Each structure stands twice: as C-alpha cells, then as structure tokens.
C-alpha positions as CSV (number, residue, x, y, z in Angstrom):
1,M,-41.1,27.3,7.1
2,T,-39.7,24.5,5.0
3,L,-37.6,26.1,2.3
4,L,-36.2,22.9,0.7
5,S,-37.6,19.5,0.7
6,V,-35.8,16.5,-0.9
7,E,-38.2,13.5,-1.1
8,H,-37.0,10.0,-1.7
9,I,-34.6,10.7,-4.5
10,D,-32.5,8.2,-6.4
11,V,-29.5,9.4,-8.4
12,A,-27.1,7.4,-10.6
13,Y,-24.1,7.8,-12.8
14,G,-25.0,5.5,-15.6
15,D,-25.5,2.1,-14.0
16,V,-23.9,3.1,-10.6
17,Q,-26.4,4.1,-8.0
18,V,-25.0,6.9,-5.9
19,I,-28.0,8.2,-3.9
20,N,-30.7,5.8,-2.7
21,D,-34.1,6.9,-1.4
22,L,-32.7,10.0,0.2
23,S,-35.0,12.6,2.0
24,L,-34.1,15.7,3.9
25,T,-35.5,19.2,4.6
26,V,-34.0,22.6,5.2
27,E,-36.0,25.2,7.1
28,E,-35.7,28.9,6.2
29,G,-32.9,30.6,8.1
30,E,-31.2,27.4,9.1
31,V,-27.6,26.2,8.6
32,V,-27.7,22.5,7.8
33,S,-24.6,20.3,7.3
34,I,-24.2,17.2,5.2
35,I,-21.4,15.1,6.3
36,G,-20.0,11.7,5.3
37,G,-17.0,9.9,3.9
38,N,-15.7,10.1,0.3
39,G,-18.2,8.6,-2.1
40,A,-21.2,9.0,0.3
41,G,-23.1,11.1,-2.3
42,K,-22.7,14.5,-0.7
43,S,-21.5,16.4,-3.8
44,T,-24.0,14.5,-6.0
45,L,-26.8,15.6,-3.7
46,L,-25.9,19.3,-4.2
47,K,-25.5,18.8,-7.9
48,T,-29.0,17.2,-8.1
49,I,-30.6,20.0,-6.1
50,S,-29.0,22.6,-8.4
51,G,-30.1,20.8,-11.5
52,L,-26.7,19.6,-12.7
53,M,-28.0,16.1,-12.3
54,A,-31.5,14.7,-12.5
55,P,-33.0,12.2,-10.0
56,S,-34.3,9.0,-11.5
57,A,-36.9,8.8,-8.8
58,G,-38.3,11.1,-6.1
59,A,-38.9,14.9,-6.1
60,I,-37.3,18.1,-4.9
61,F,-39.4,21.1,-3.8
62,F,-38.2,24.7,-3.1
63,R,-40.6,27.0,-1.4
64,G,-43.3,24.4,-2.1
65,E,-42.7,24.3,-5.9
66,P,-41.2,21.3,-7.7
67,I,-37.7,22.0,-9.2
68,H,-36.3,18.6,-10.0
69,N,-37.3,18.9,-13.7
70,L,-35.9,22.4,-14.1
71,P,-32.6,23.3,-15.8
72,P,-29.8,24.8,-13.6
73,E,-30.4,28.4,-14.8
74,R,-34.0,28.3,-13.8
75,I,-33.1,26.9,-10.4
76,V,-30.7,29.8,-9.8
77,E,-33.5,32.2,-10.8
78,R,-35.7,30.6,-8.1
79,G,-33.0,31.4,-5.5
80,I,-30.8,28.3,-5.1
81,V,-27.1,29.1,-5.5
82,H,-24.4,26.4,-5.6
83,V,-20.8,27.3,-4.7
84,P,-19.0,24.2,-6.1
85,E,-16.0,22.3,-4.8
86,G,-12.7,23.7,-6.2
87,R,-14.0,27.3,-6.5
88,R,-14.2,27.3,-10.3
89,L,-13.3,31.0,-10.8
90,F,-12.5,32.6,-14.1
91,S,-8.7,32.8,-13.5
92,L,-7.9,35.4,-16.1
93,M,-10.6,37.8,-14.9
94,T,-10.4,40.2,-12.0
95,V,-11.9,39.8,-8.6
96,A,-14.5,42.4,-9.5
97,E,-15.4,40.7,-12.8
98,N,-15.8,37.3,-11.1
99,L,-18.1,38.8,-8.5
100,L,-20.3,40.7,-11.0
101,I,-20.7,37.5,-13.1
102,G,-22.6,36.1,-10.1
103,A,-25.3,38.8,-10.6
104,Y,-26.5,37.5,-14.0
105,T,-30.2,36.8,-13.2
106,P,-32.5,39.8,-13.8
107,R,-33.3,40.3,-10.1
108,A,-29.7,40.1,-9.1
109,H,-28.5,42.3,-12.0
110,K,-30.9,45.0,-10.9
111,E,-29.5,44.9,-7.3
112,R,-25.9,44.3,-8.2
113,G,-24.6,47.7,-6.9
114,N,-26.1,47.3,-3.4
115,T,-25.2,43.6,-3.3
116,L,-21.6,44.3,-4.2
117,R,-21.4,46.9,-1.3
118,Q,-22.7,44.2,1.0
119,V,-20.2,41.6,-0.2
120,H,-17.4,44.1,0.3
121,A,-18.6,44.9,3.8
122,L,-18.7,41.2,4.6
123,L,-15.4,40.3,2.8
124,P,-13.3,43.5,2.8
125,R,-10.3,41.7,1.3
126,L,-12.2,41.4,-2.0
127,L,-12.4,45.2,-2.2
128,E,-8.7,45.4,-1.6
129,R,-8.1,42.9,-4.4
130,E,-10.9,44.0,-6.8
131,G,-8.5,44.7,-9.7
132,Q,-6.3,41.6,-9.2
133,M,-6.6,38.6,-11.5
134,A,-8.2,35.7,-9.7
135,M,-5.3,33.3,-10.6
136,T,-2.9,35.4,-8.5
137,L,-4.9,35.1,-5.2
138,S,-4.2,32.8,-2.4
139,G,-6.4,29.7,-1.9
140,G,-8.3,31.4,0.9
141,E,-8.9,34.5,-1.1
142,Q,-10.1,32.5,-4.1
143,Q,-12.6,30.8,-1.8
144,M,-13.8,34.2,-0.6
145,V,-14.3,35.2,-4.2
146,A,-16.3,32.1,-4.8
147,I,-18.5,32.7,-1.8
148,G,-18.9,36.4,-2.7
149,R,-19.9,35.5,-6.3
150,G,-22.6,33.2,-4.8
151,L,-23.9,36.0,-2.7
152,M,-24.1,38.3,-5.7
153,A,-26.9,36.0,-7.0
154,L,-29.1,36.9,-4.0
155,P,-29.6,33.3,-2.8
156,G,-32.6,32.2,-0.9
157,L,-30.5,29.0,-0.3
158,L,-26.7,29.1,-0.5
159,M,-25.2,25.7,-1.0
160,L,-21.4,25.3,-0.4
161,D,-19.4,22.2,-1.3
162,E,-16.2,21.7,0.7
163,P,-15.4,25.4,1.2
164,S,-12.4,24.7,3.4
165,L,-10.9,22.0,1.2
166,G,-7.1,22.4,0.8
167,L,-6.8,25.4,3.1
168,A,-4.4,25.9,6.0
169,P,-6.1,25.7,9.5
170,I,-5.9,29.5,10.0
171,L,-7.7,30.0,6.7
172,V,-10.3,27.4,7.6
173,K,-11.2,29.4,10.7
174,S,-11.5,32.5,8.5
175,I,-13.9,30.8,6.1
176,F,-16.1,29.5,8.9
177,D,-16.1,33.0,10.5
178,T,-17.4,34.3,7.2
179,L,-20.1,31.6,7.0
180,R,-21.2,32.5,10.5
181,K,-21.6,36.1,9.4
182,I,-23.6,35.0,6.3
183,A,-25.8,32.9,8.5
184,D,-26.3,35.8,10.9
185,T,-27.8,37.8,8.1
186,G,-30.6,35.2,7.9
187,T,-29.3,33.5,4.7
188,T,-30.2,29.8,4.7
189,V,-27.1,27.6,4.2
190,L,-26.7,24.0,3.1
191,L,-23.1,23.0,3.7
192,V,-21.1,20.0,2.6
193,E,-17.9,20.0,4.5
194,Q,-15.0,17.6,5.3
195,D,-14.3,19.5,8.6
196,V,-17.0,17.9,10.6
197,N,-16.2,19.6,13.9
198,H,-16.3,23.1,12.4
199,S,-19.4,22.4,10.2
200,L,-21.5,21.0,13.0
201,R,-20.6,23.7,15.4
202,L,-21.7,26.2,12.8
203,S,-25.0,24.4,12.0
204,D,-28.4,24.0,13.5
205,R,-28.9,20.5,12.2
206,G,-27.0,17.8,10.3
207,Y,-27.4,14.8,8.1
208,V,-24.9,12.0,7.9
209,L,-24.7,10.2,4.5
210,E,-23.4,6.7,4.1
211,H,-23.6,4.8,0.8
212,G,-26.0,7.3,-0.6
213,R,-28.5,7.1,2.3
214,V,-29.2,9.2,5.4
215,A,-27.6,7.1,8.2
216,L,-28.1,9.7,11.0
217,A,-29.9,13.0,11.3
218,G,-30.5,15.4,14.1
219,E,-29.6,18.6,16.0
220,A,-25.9,19.5,15.3
221,A,-25.0,19.6,19.0
222,Q,-26.4,16.1,19.5
223,L,-24.5,14.7,16.4
224,L,-21.3,16.1,17.9
225,E,-21.8,14.0,20.9
226,N,-22.9,10.9,19.0
227,P,-20.3,8.0,19.5
228,H,-20.4,7.0,15.8
229,I,-19.7,10.6,14.7
230,K,-16.9,10.8,17.2
231,S,-15.3,7.6,16.1
232,A,-15.8,7.8,12.4
233,Y,-15.4,11.5,11.7
234,L,-13.8,13.2,14.6
235,G,-11.2,10.6,15.4
236,I,-12.2,10.4,19.1
C-alpha cells in the first residue's frame, strides 16, 4: 500500500527554485533512500513533507489524505516524524527528558511508557545515559537520542536527514545497524544520507536528486550497480 505520495511539487526559497516537478512514492514497510549532491534539494524535500515548507505547486498525500496544506504539528499527529540534520537536541535537558518530549501528541503521550521501554530495548545506551545532559554525550549518542525521540512519536513514516553526518566510521556502522533494526520492526523509513553505499544497502528503493529533480529511481541494488552512481557518488 502506498503510504506517501509526492506529486509534481515545486518548492522555492524566495525567488530561488529548489525543487522542480518532483514526484515519488513510499510504500508501507519500505526503506527508501534519497541521495544526491549538496544543493540537490534533499533536505528541502523532507522539510516540505513535514510541513516546515510549503510547495508552490503539486500535492503531497499520506495514507491517501492531502497534507501539503497542514501545519507541522498536524502532520506529526498524522504519523510523519522528521529527525532533522544536526540532531537538534535540548542540550541542557537529560536524555530521558529529550526522549519524552517526542511523545507530545495525544496518542504518543498515552503510550509513552510502553514506547520508552521499546526505545530502551532498541537503544540500550540511552537507558544507561538517561540522567545525563544531552550536551555531554558523544556525537553518536546524541544521534541515538534524536532517533529515539523520533520513535517516541510513534511514526507511521520516520524521515531521517543525514543521520551519519560528522560521525566516525565505527559510529556510522552503529547508526545503520540501528536503522536496520527499526526497519525490521516494520517501520517505514525515508532516509536522506550522504553515505550512499550504506544507505542503498539498507534500502529497498532509492531516488537520486539532481538540481531539484528526480534524475534516477529504482531498486536499491540496481542503483548500486549503476555506472553513474558508482562514478558520481561511490568514487568508483
């Protein structure tokens, strides 16, 4: 079943067109990667889906209902959760407090105890660090808090923007291992990621954005073998 459908959207910052006639779909239970160079429109796409930006043309549907005119908080209530680039934690709050803030919608608030136990089972380091201030954590631990906070909102679609950015290779592997576990629970994931090799190996399908448009799309395994992907993004 199609969970998310983005249909022919245009998005601009003032007079600068960033996304041009872009369409894509995400099926329920899939992991889908969005890859592309800097300035391709990847982060703008996630911001538009989550309501932080509005398309000037086109439409976005979630579970068959239009969401492109809804404010961000209503979109979260519908089940779309955006884990932004840079983690954006509350640095002077504890790990536990940061996680619980994620459960602010009525449905998530009601289930917060059970969800917190599930997050701790998935990310046991967060239980060990629950009383620690977020600012004192390592970069990898902070990213785990950001992911855990997203899961606390009970997402139907979890969108992540560059979760491995700035992390050492061993921590990148840990983050992708965590994303695999999340995907294995049946959570649908839309992933923007600079590490093309890891992201496509995790994913079912992928879209390549260039200059705000979809330049390539297909099964992730096929994209990994595509000569253009190898040359432009994998350095092969």
